[in-house]
ZAMARGU-4260 file (C-alpha; in steps of 0.2 Angstrom, whole numbers, plus 5000, padded with zeros to 4 digits):
<rodrens>
0) 5020/5038/5064 | 5013/5043/5046 | 4996/5039/5042 | 4995/5024/5030 | 5012/5019/5033
5) 5017/5005/5044 | 5029/5009/5059 | 5044/4999/5063 | 5034/4988/5075 | 5020/4985/5062
10) 5021/4972/5048 | 5012/4972/5032 | 5007/4955/5026 | 5000/4952/5008 | 4991/4936/5006
15) 4992/4927/4989 | 4974/4932/4984 | 4979/4950/4988 | 4993/4950/4976 | 4982/4942/4962
20) 4968/4955/4965 | 4980/4970/4966 | 4989/4965/4950 | 5005/4965/4959 | 5009/4948/4952
25) 5010/4954/4934 | 5022/4968/4934 | 5026/4976/4918 | 5037/4990/4911 | 5032/5006/4903
30) 5045/5010/4890 | 5047/5026/4880 | 5056/5027/4864 | 5066/5042/4857 | 5059/5052/4842
35) 5064/5066/4832 | 5050/5078/4835 | 5047/5080/4854 | 5057/5092/4864 | 5066/5088/4880
40) 5056/5101/4889 | 5039/5093/4883 | 5045/5075/4887 | 5051/5081/4905 | 5034/5090/4907
45) 5024/5074/4902 | 5034/5063/4914 | 5031/5075/4928 | 5012/5077/4925 | 5008/5059/4919
50) 5020/5049/4930 | 5022/5061/4944 | 5041/5060/4943 | 5052/5074/4950 | 5060/5086/4938
55) 5077/5077/4941 | 5070/5060/4937 | 5061/5067/4922 | 5077/5075/4915 | 5088/5060/4918
60) 5075/5049/4909 | 5074/5061/4895 | 5093/5060/4893 | 5093/5041/4894 | 5080/5040/4880
65) 5089/5053/4869 | 5106/5044/4871 | 5100/5025/4871 | 5085/5026/4861 | 5073/5020/4875
70) 5071/5019/4893 | 5059/5011/4906 | 5050/5025/4914 | 5040/5016/4926 | 5037/4998/4933
75) 5020/4993/4940 | 5005/4982/4937 | 4999/4983/4919 | 4982/4990/4925 | 4992/5004/4933
80) 5003/5007/4918 | 4989/5007/4904 | 4981/5024/4908 | 4998/5031/4910 | 5004/5024/4893
85) 4988/5030/4885 | 4991/5048/4892 | 5009/5048/4886 | 5004/5042/4868 | 4990/5055/4868
90) 5003/5068/4871 | 5013/5062/4856 | 5026/5051/4865 | 5030/5034/4858 | 5027/5022/4873
95) 5023/5004/4875 | 5020/4991/4890 | 5031/4976/4891 | 5031/4961/4903 | 5045/4961/4915
100) 5058/4948/4911
</rodrens>
């Protein structure tokens, strides 16, 4: 058994008040938009460093953003996304947080 992860016999139960306290109830999307000045390499590096995405995930997201104009790069509670959005913006990327539909 890995530390911190429930085994097959264990079950994790989240109470309604736990969901409210953790922010899980208000999931949002971190969206990054295409621009004409950031390079693929820079965007990939930002995704790996700020979002902890793998190289492959980061490359795929950069390509989607380039071809479609934007992509959701992470879904999490707003409180988790805000510092990540700020870090991406500080690095010159165009990022916003939107509520999940």
